[in-house]
N, C-alpha and C positions, 0 to 999 in steps of 0.2 A: 208519392207524393209528390214530388215534382210534377207527376205527367195533370193533376188534379189542380194544382196553379198554372199549366198551360191550359187547359182546358178551361177553366172560369175567364182568362182574359177572354175569350169568344162572345162576344155578347150579340153578334149579327148585327150591330147597329152603326157603333164608330170600329169595331172591328171582327172582322170576317173570318181570318185564321191565326195562327197563333204556333211558334217551333222555340225551341229551345237545341240550340248549336255549340256545340264543343268546341275548345278551343287549336284542333284540329282541322276545323270543316264540317264535319259530319253533323247530321238532324242525330237530335237523342229520341226528344219526342215531337214529336207535331200534331194539331187538328186536324189536317186536310191531304190529301196524299197529294191532291191538285196543286198543294200551296210548297215551292221546292225553293228553299231562302239559300238552299248550299248556294245558286248559283251570283249569289251577292257575296260572295265570300272575300272575294278581288276588293271589292267596293269597301269592304269592313276596314280591310287593311289599310287602306287610304283615310282611315279617324281618325288618325294618330293619338291621342290622350284624350277625343273626345270620348263621353261615357253613351251619350245618344246620338245618332243618326236618322238624319230623315232621307228619303229618296223620294221623289214625285213624281210619278209612270202617267203614260198615259189613261192607263184605265184601271190604279191604284195609289194608292199613297204606303209607302212601307216603311215602318219605325223599329230602330234595331237598338237596344240597350246592351251593353259591355257591362258585365262585372266583371269584379276585384280576379275573379280565377279564370276569365280568360274567354268563359262561353258569352255567347249572346241568344238575348232573349225577342224575337222578329214577330212585329205582328204587321198583319195584312189589310189594310183600311177600305174603306169604298172612297172614290173622288167625292167631297164635298162633307164626307164625315166631321167629327168633331173629334181634332185630332186633341187639341188641349185636354179631353176626356180618354183616348188612346193614351198619351202619354202618362197621364195621371195611373191608367191603372198598371201599365207595364213599370212606372217606377215602383208602384207597392208588389207589383209580382215579384220583380226583383230583389228587393230587401227579403222578399217572404220562401226565395226558393235557395238563397244562399248555404243555408244549412243542412240540405242534401243533398250540397253538390260533393 
């Protein structure tokens, strides 16, 4: 069921790909083999107590949500997309996935 929640995040409008990362930095689920969010593991460790982290890059924006289980849901958004919508979808998915972790 967790894979369905991750897959449903992708709408190709404000979210291009999504992934679920475990507390050790390993990818549990992802929607695209081209999306490699584990590269960002070091940045996630700098997030301290923040529950959401946004990284603006040259070609895309990455938004990550930390779960109480130490998992992360990470989404890749195109530049200029509606980040508010992406964050809202990410917040809902974060709550929905908890019973399956």
